[in-house]
N, C-alpha and C positions, 0 to 999 in steps of 0.2 A: 503493499499500499505506501510506504514511504515513495519507493522508487517512483511509484504512479506519479504523484505529486510534482517531483520534480522533473519529470520527462515532461510534462505538461508545460511547466515554465519554461524549459529549454525550447518545447515547441513553439511556443507563444514568442521567444524571442525570434528566433528564425522567421516566423509568420511576421511578426511587427516589421521587419525590414524588407521581405519580398513582398507581401500582400498589396502595399503602396505602389511598388514597381509593376507588378502584374496589371494593377488598375490604371495605371500609365499605358503602359504597352497596349490594351485593348481599348484604351480609350482615345489613342492618340494615332496609331498605328492601323495599316489596313489589316484585315482579318488574317489573312495568309500569313503576313509577316507578323504578326503579333503571336500565331501559335508558333511559330518558329524560333523567335526569341524566348517565348517564356517556358520552351519545352527543357533546354539546358538549364535555365535557372532553377525550375522545380526539382529537376532532378539533381542540382547541387545542394538545392535546401534539404532534401531528404539525406544525402550523405553528411551534410555538417550536424543534422540532429542527431544522426545513428551514433556518428563518431563521440559526438559531446556526451550525449545521454548515456554510453558505455562507462563513462570514466569515474573514477571514485568521486564521490562529493561529499560537503557537507549538506544535510537536507532542510527543506523547510519546514518539516514536520518536528523538526529539533527547536528548542528554545522558542516557542512560539510568541512569546511576549518580545522579543527581539523582534520579530520579523513585523509585528502588528506595530510597535512603536517606530519601527522603519518607516512601514507603510503611511501612517499617520502623519510623521515628518512630510514625507515627500509629498503628501495631499498638501498640506498647509503652504509648504514650499510654492508647490504649483498656483494656490488657491491664489496668492500675492504677486503672481507672475503677470497677470493681465491676460491668460491664455483663459478663455471663455467669459471673458467682459465683467469678471467677478472684483475686479479690483484695478487699481490705478496701471495705466500702461504707459510702457517708454514708447520714445519717439519713433521705433520703427513701426510701432503697429498701423502707424497712418498708410502704411501700403499693406501692410499683414491684413486687416479688416475686410478694406473692399476685395483683395485678392480671394479670402475664403469664401466671400459672398460671390464672387464671381463664378468659383468652381462650383460651388450650389447650383447655381441657376442657368448658367450658360450650358449648353452643349458641349459635348468634348469631341475635337478641341476646341478650346474658346477661342473664338474669333468675334471680334467687335466691329459694328457697323460704323464708320466714322459719320456717315451722315446723320448719326442721331447725337453727336457731339455737339456742345455749345459753340459758338463761333470763336471764342478765345482759345479753345483746343484746335480748331481747323486751322489756325494761321500755324500751328507747328506742326500739322500733319501733313500740309501741301495739298496735292490734288489725287492723295491716296484715299481710295473707298472703304479699305479694311484695315485691321492689324491684330496680327495673330499675337495671343500671349505667350509669352516666352519667360520662364522662371523655372528655378529649381525647387517646384511645389509639392514636389511627391508626397511629404510629410502630412499635407493637410486632406489628402486625396481619400482615407477611409472615412473621415468623418463626414467629406462634402459629398461622398457617394451615400451615407447614409440618409443625406438630407434630399439628395436627387429621388431616392426612393419613396422617402415621405411626400414628396412632391407628387410622384408617381401615383400613389395610392390616395390622393386627394387631402393632404393637409394644408390648413393654412400657410400661408407666408410666415405670418408672424408666429406662429408655433413653431415653425421648421426652423426658425431663426434661431428661437431658446434652446430646443433639442439638440440643435446642431453644435451650439456653443458648449452644451454639458457634454457632448460626444467628444468635442475636442479637448475639452478640459481632462475627463476621462483617458482619453488616449495619451495625453501627456503625462498623465500618472502611471499608468502602466509602462510606457516606455522607459521612463524613469526608474520603476521599480525592478523591472526586468534586468536593466543594467544593473542596479544595485546587488541582485540575487547573482548574476554573473560575478560580479567583481568579489563578493563574500566567496563565492565558490573557489576562485582563483587564490584568494590571499588565506582561505582556510581558517577563518578566526571569525566567532560571533563577537565581534568589537564594534562597540559605539564610536570609536576613533574614525573607523571606514565611513559610518554614517555621516559624521559630522565631517569628514574631508570632501565626501561627496558632495554635500550640500555649499560647504564654503570655502574649498580650496583656493588659494591664488597666490599670488606674488606678494611681494612686501611693497606693494605701491604706498602704504601709509607713510612710510618712512621720508622719502620725497616728497610727498605730500605737505608733510608737516614742515620740513625743512622751508620748502617754496611759500608756504601760507601762514606759517608759525601759528597754526590753531588744528585743530582736531576737525574732520570734514561732518557736515549734517547730512545734507541730502544729495551733495554733489556726486557725480560720476569721476570717481578721482583717479582712472586710469589713462586720464588723458594728459597727464603730466609731461612726459617725456616728447616734447616736441609742440606742445600746446594743442589747440584745437586741430591741428591738422595731423596731429597723431601720427609723427615719424613713426613712434613704436608704441603697439599694445599688444600684451599679452592677457586674455581676459580670464578673469576668475570664473568660476563654475556658474555662481549665480549671475554671474553679467551675462554669459553665455545664453542661460535659460531664460533671462528677461528681456534681452535683445534678439536673439538668434536662433531660438529654441526649433524651427524647424531644421536648422543644419546641426546643432550641437546632439539633441536626444538622439536622433539616429545613429549620428557618428560613433558617439559613446557607445551606444549598444554594439554596434558593429566591431569597434575595438576590444569590448569586455569578451565578445564572442570568439573574437581572433586569439586572445590570451587562452582562452580554453581549449582551442584545437590543438591536436597533436599531430595530424597526419597532413601532409604537405599537399595532397591531392586535391583539397579545396580553398587552401589560403587564399591564391590569388585570386580565384573566382569571387569568394567572399567579399576580400576586400575591395574589389572593381565595384560592388554595390554602392561604395560610398558615393560615386560619382552622380548617381542619383539625387543626391541629397544635399551635396555641396563640391563643387568641381575645385574650388581652392583645399579645402580639405581633403580632398582625393589627393593632392600634389604631395601633401604631408603625409599621406597615408603610403603612398607607395614605397618610399625607402623602410617603411616599418612593417610593410609585408614582405619585401626582399629579404630583411633580417630576420623576419619568423621564418622564411623558407631555408635560409641558408645557416642559421644558429645551430653550432655544435649540439651532436647528440652522438649517439651510437653508431650511428653511419656514417660513411665516409661523405666527403662533400660532393663527389659526383653521383652518388647514390642519392642523396638528397635533394641535388638537382633534376634528376631523371623521375624522381617521385613526383615532383610539380609538374611534370610532362604529363597532364590527364586530360580528359577530354573535356570537365567540367572547368578546369583552370582555363582551356584555351578558348572554348566556345563562350564561356558564360564572358570573358574578358572582351572578347571581340564583339559578342553583340550589343553588350552595355556601352563599350567605347564609340561603336559606329552610331547606335539610336540617340544616346545623350549627347556626345559631342557634337554631332549633326544637328541636334536640337538647339543645343545653348550658343551654336554658330549663328543662329538667326536673329540675334541681337546685338552681336559683337560689332555690328556696325558703327555702333553710336556709342564708345564710351564716354564717360564723364570726366576721367580724370586720367593723367599719364600715368605711366608705369615704368620701371626700370631699374638699374642698380642704384640704389638710396644714394650714396656720396657723389653720384653723377648729376643728381637733380640737385641735391641740397650740398654745396661745395664749403659751406662756411665751417671754421673748424671746430665749433661747439657740437656739429653733429656728431664727431666722432665721441665727444665727452659724452655726450648724452647716450649714444649707443653703450659704451662702458659702463655708464652708471645703471643702463637698464638691462643688461645682462646679469650683472651683480643682483639686484634686486630683484630679477623676475624669476630666475632660476639657478644661477650659479651658487649662490648662498646654500641652497638645498645640497647641491652637489659637494660643496666644500664641507658643511657638515657630515655626510656621509663618509667622505674619503674613499680610501681604499676598499673598505668594506663592502660599497655597493658595486664594485666593478664585476663582480661575478653576479649581480641580478641582469636577468633578461632585458634585453632593450636598453642596457645602461648606454651604451656608446651611439647608437643612432638618434636616441633621445638628445643626449648632449650635443652632439653634432649639429643635428637638425634646428634645434632652439638657438644655437649660433648662427646659423646660416639664414634663416629665415628672415630676420629682421633687415638683411643687407639689400631685400628687394620690396618695391613699393608699386602696389596697385590699387585701384579702386577710390573712392571718395575720400575716405578716411584710412587709407591703407587696410583696406580689405583682407588683402593676401595674407599680411602677418597674422591677422587677427584670427582669419579663419584656416589657413594652412596649419596652424599651431594646434588646433582643437586635439586631433590624435596624441600629439607627444607631449601635450600638457596634462591629458589624463594619464598618460603611463607614467610622466612624472609623480603624480600624485601617489600613483601605485608603488614608485620605488620609493617613495618619501613613508609609506606606509609598511612595505617589507622591513624598511630600516629600524622603523619603531620596534617592530615586533621582534626582530631580531636581538636588537638591545635589551628589550624587556626578558627575552627568553636567556638571555645570557647574563642576566643581573648586571648589565652596562646601565645602572639608572642616570649617571651622567648624561651620558651620550643620548639616552631617550629623551631626557627632560629637554637637552637643548633644541633637538630638532621637534619636539613638541611644543616648544617656547616659539619657534620660527614658524612653526604650521599657523600656531595662533594669531599670530601677527599678520601672516597673508589671510587669516579668515576675516580680518577686518574689513577688507575690501568687500567681500562678500556681505557683510554684517550691513555696510553702508548702502547698499543696493536695495536689501531688504527693508531696512528701517525706512528708507525713503517712500517704497513702496507701501509699505504699512501706512504710515504717516499721512501719506496722501489718499490712500483710501477710505481712511478714517474722519478726515477734517476737509474735505472738498465734495463738491457735488458731483453725481454722475455725470454730467454735463461737462465737468471739467476733468475727469480721469478718463474717460473713454474716447479714444482718438477717432473722430468720425470728419475728417476735412474733405475727404471723397467718399462715397456711399459706394461707387461701382466704378471701374475703369472704363466700363461702356458708356457711362456718364459722367462725366467729370466736372460736375456743377462746383466750380471753386474760382475764387479771383486770384489765386496764387499761380503766376506764371512758373516760378520754380519748380513747384509741386509738379504741375502738367509736364513740364520739359522732363523731370526727374522721370515721371511715370512712363513716358514715353520712349526714352532712351533706356532706362533699364529693363523694363517689363516689356515691351511691345516690339514687334517687327513689324514695321508697315508694308504695305501690300508691294510695293516696289522691290522690296527686299526679300520678302520669303519666298514670292514665287518664282522666283528663278534659283532658289536652294534645292540641295540635292534632298533635304529632310523633306521639302514639300513635294517634289518631284516623284520622288521613290518609295517614299516611306509613310507620309501622313495622309490619313485615310480622308475623302473629302466628301463635305455635306452636301 
């Protein structure tokens, strides 16, 4: 009976990642292609489930109080994230809310009739008659699919909106609890330090923030200290990721957590490639981790480890994921809103290097210094260390989205390394070493604490009109006076007719209405 509960959770973990991708495949691709693409993904899913569920594990049925407390903590954490419209929403919800609504109400693939747009929008769309909605929105699709089913059976739009938001909230809680479950399985500890790190882990941004402002933060987003609002560098704490880019962080965390549990190379590349459906930037950070996972030392010779990775699912899934999603994302590559490239070629002033040095020390190097040589034996130590040094050297996106999103997998594993060190020092009764790391972790927790404090305070003190971001109700009808927001919506989330109709995705992959 114990094994059954754990197998269900592993099955749900795999389903959580794969189901939105299958929905996209059948919602956006021609039916024959959808079937061809989905077959290797489903085959790989069963292989991943089978190998993880066969491993030894700590059980969900043991220490029930621990699991109940974890679930309630995660539920409250999400409650104040803004997901589901239950609480104050951060600025990124200005596009998240209409995005979810359009996925509910428009047929798939989502295509907008530009003749229905107000004149203020048409001045930016030119002579185009339509625009295709393009973004990494896979995470929303299950809740949007539920809403579409409710519309089909005759539910009123107002009721559907409420139930869809509740479903979105529950989908977020489920994804985070499954990630936590996989994390506990990997670390093999029923420890509340795992729970606290999962919710609060972050860099020591509180130190430079205090030096610059000579005060403690209240409601500010304190991770923008490294280069000002331009954000030369930012590694986001766990709560920052959840409260701003949950559609990327939740699925990517779960993909990493499942990868940590995988023992066989035959599905690792395939599983890791699913990341591209949720975050193109995070996929870049995922590639070195997946390669290391395949090549890391075990009982086999290097040649055998490489050959074991040459499998049907690794080759087929990587290929279909790359062709499908890369071609889809390229539909809106024509209109970037910010330049990209090597950071020091864009910001040549001497202080850029100084900020970079301070940034790497504060964000992650301090953790590696505390762990010292002890942690070099931990899996993923070197790949995480090197990756976190390199990622800030390249800039892309409005506020350096590349650094913030490509680092999601590595930062998650950094948290795991710190927890492994804490548990090892505890087991060896090296109390001083353990306490130093715990003090450092707690200082890092203050970033997430500030994010939570702001959302809680704003939820409890302002009206719903002020904490729910509703500048644009739908991308299909952008009734707003903000020309800046209109340009952002068009450039980052739409492909105009003159662009998408000549694309590979539209010509050969996308189903036509």
